[in-house]
C-alpha positions in Angstrom: 2.8 17.3 -8.4 2.0 14.2 -6.6 2.2 12.9 -3.2 3.0 9.4 -2.2 2.1 7.1 0.8 3.6 3.8 1.5 1.7 1.2 3.7 3.1 -2.1 5.1 1.0 -5.0 5.7 2.3 -7.4 8.4 2.8 -11.0 6.8 0.4 -12.6 9.5 -2.5 -10.9 7.6 -1.6 -12.4 4.4 -1.6 -16.3 5.3 -4.7 -17.4 4.0 -5.0 -15.1 1.1 -4.6 -11.7 0.0 -8.3 -10.4 0.6 -6.8 -8.2 3.7 -4.4 -6.4 1.3 -7.0 -6.0 -1.4 -9.3 -4.6 1.1 -6.6 -2.0 2.1 -5.9 -0.9 -1.4 -9.7 -0.7 -2.2 -10.1 1.6 0.7 -7.2 4.0 -0.4 -8.6 3.9 -3.9 -11.9 5.2 -2.5 -9.9 8.1 -0.9 -8.4 9.0 -4.2 -5.1 7.2 -3.9 -3.7 5.0 -6.9 -1.7 1.7 -6.4 2.0 2.4 -7.8 3.6 -0.6 -6.6 3.2 -3.7 -4.4 6.1 -5.8 -3.1 7.5 -7.8 -0.3 10.0 -6.1 1.9 12.5 -9.1 2.0 15.8 -7.0 1.8 15.2 -5.4 5.2 12.7 -7.6 6.9 12.9 -11.3 7.2 9.4 -11.5 7.8 8.4 -10.4 4.2 5.8 -8.0 5.0 3.8 -6.6 1.9 4.7 -3.0 0.9 2.3 -1.1 -1.2 3.0 2.4 -2.5 0.2 4.7 -3.3 0.1 7.9 -5.5 -2.3 10.8 -6.1 -2.3 14.4 -7.4 -1.5 16.7 -4.6 -4.3 19.2 -3.7 -3.2 22.8 -4.6 -3.0 24.9 -1.3 -4.7 28.2 -1.6 
């Protein structure tokens, strides 16, 4: 079974380039999360924040 996490990055951090988003993705990858999708939230938020979805195998609870 998988578990998912959604992270939103405010547009103000994306003005110059996407290095802030890349750093966030690398930090989550180091914790065992895999990027599933990257998109901009244009439908519900006029600011266009970046939305990153992560997934990983859920640890079995003993």
